[in-house]
Steps between C-alpha positions, in 0.01 A plus 500: 500500500638840403513796736223664296284189531555491877404864532184451294403200710543674835334823391205282401492331839516821700246689287238223510530358852461654843778460757316221678430307180860390442644189661798678660291753695563527872358756744826535690841388370598351836760255370668754272526746788636233733763394248605858432538559874701178530717631215582805713240757392547840663309822418792660318554210259406512134254225399373398157194280447539333160178392333319690773181546299217591737669329796443662839864468598556861398217607734661311786845645432355850483322443830834399654648831387740337254702780347583359156248272329483412130232288333571354156243324286424434135150638538452875526134431584602295804728776623224758460269283713763476772572873484134584545493319837790692651474835671869566429543330163736776391754374756525170312691454176281325242660330199298343217752268336590142419760403758698301242557816292514757780820699549525600869641843575564433868561209736276360770553348842210256464335341195160333540333289233191296580357491150738557210783248478298180466336635183840506329519154350794521259869508583536830314229668707639364824854610414374850416324520837815393683708761317259772612498364855879508514504863389209616714593341834781633717779268606379346825140580406228237526256370239178339624357295213175306514421245230266209460645193672573177309154376603335835428284595200637444152315804363379831636278760335496282190879497466753221561731548797834364618502335842791494745637382827779697666776297335370532145443872547855536632626325186326756280618802701858381499812564703429870564223398743517300821191331643424652841156359585217302348150388585197343343170685508142409420311790347122487517338663198192723536286200398657264753741287297853430625816592308841377617774762489870501579648822642876535511725783612836548332788731592697657220871436542758762404645542157512731201150629434515852365168640379652570160 
């Protein structure tokens, strides 16, 4: 699937469905918040939520007084929905882009992705994501990545997905990232079905990573 095809798909999803009509909806992103805190979250840190869509993680981070929050998603419609909920949306940086083609202009302390990576099913897409992650995350920074587990769904929103455990995800991310923590998670969709996820936290190890 091309970047243009992905964008068309997700714009279609977010312009035809309400927040609560998508399988990944959750009222409060409790696990994501817990994992970010375990990764060392402090109010002065810069955090990016990749594939944030209409997720309420940005609301929770704003409520915590997080100083530097960025939300990146393919769908401009999703970002507009999230913006409309926030009293201080102008304090958040909103980026409508495909993460595999995005060129970061700064580095972040924490990278969170609950929704994007498992939709990248080719080696080329995955390698492009990792290149961006290397550039966007500070040395010593942490990436919290949630994907469908090996026994999770094979498709989501009509698209095929890649499924991972911590070891297979480590193999894709490569030597620049060290596994720091991992856990399984059962997400309950708005209509009551169970989806098995794997959340893993990786620390970026030092090395050459200029933004150029």
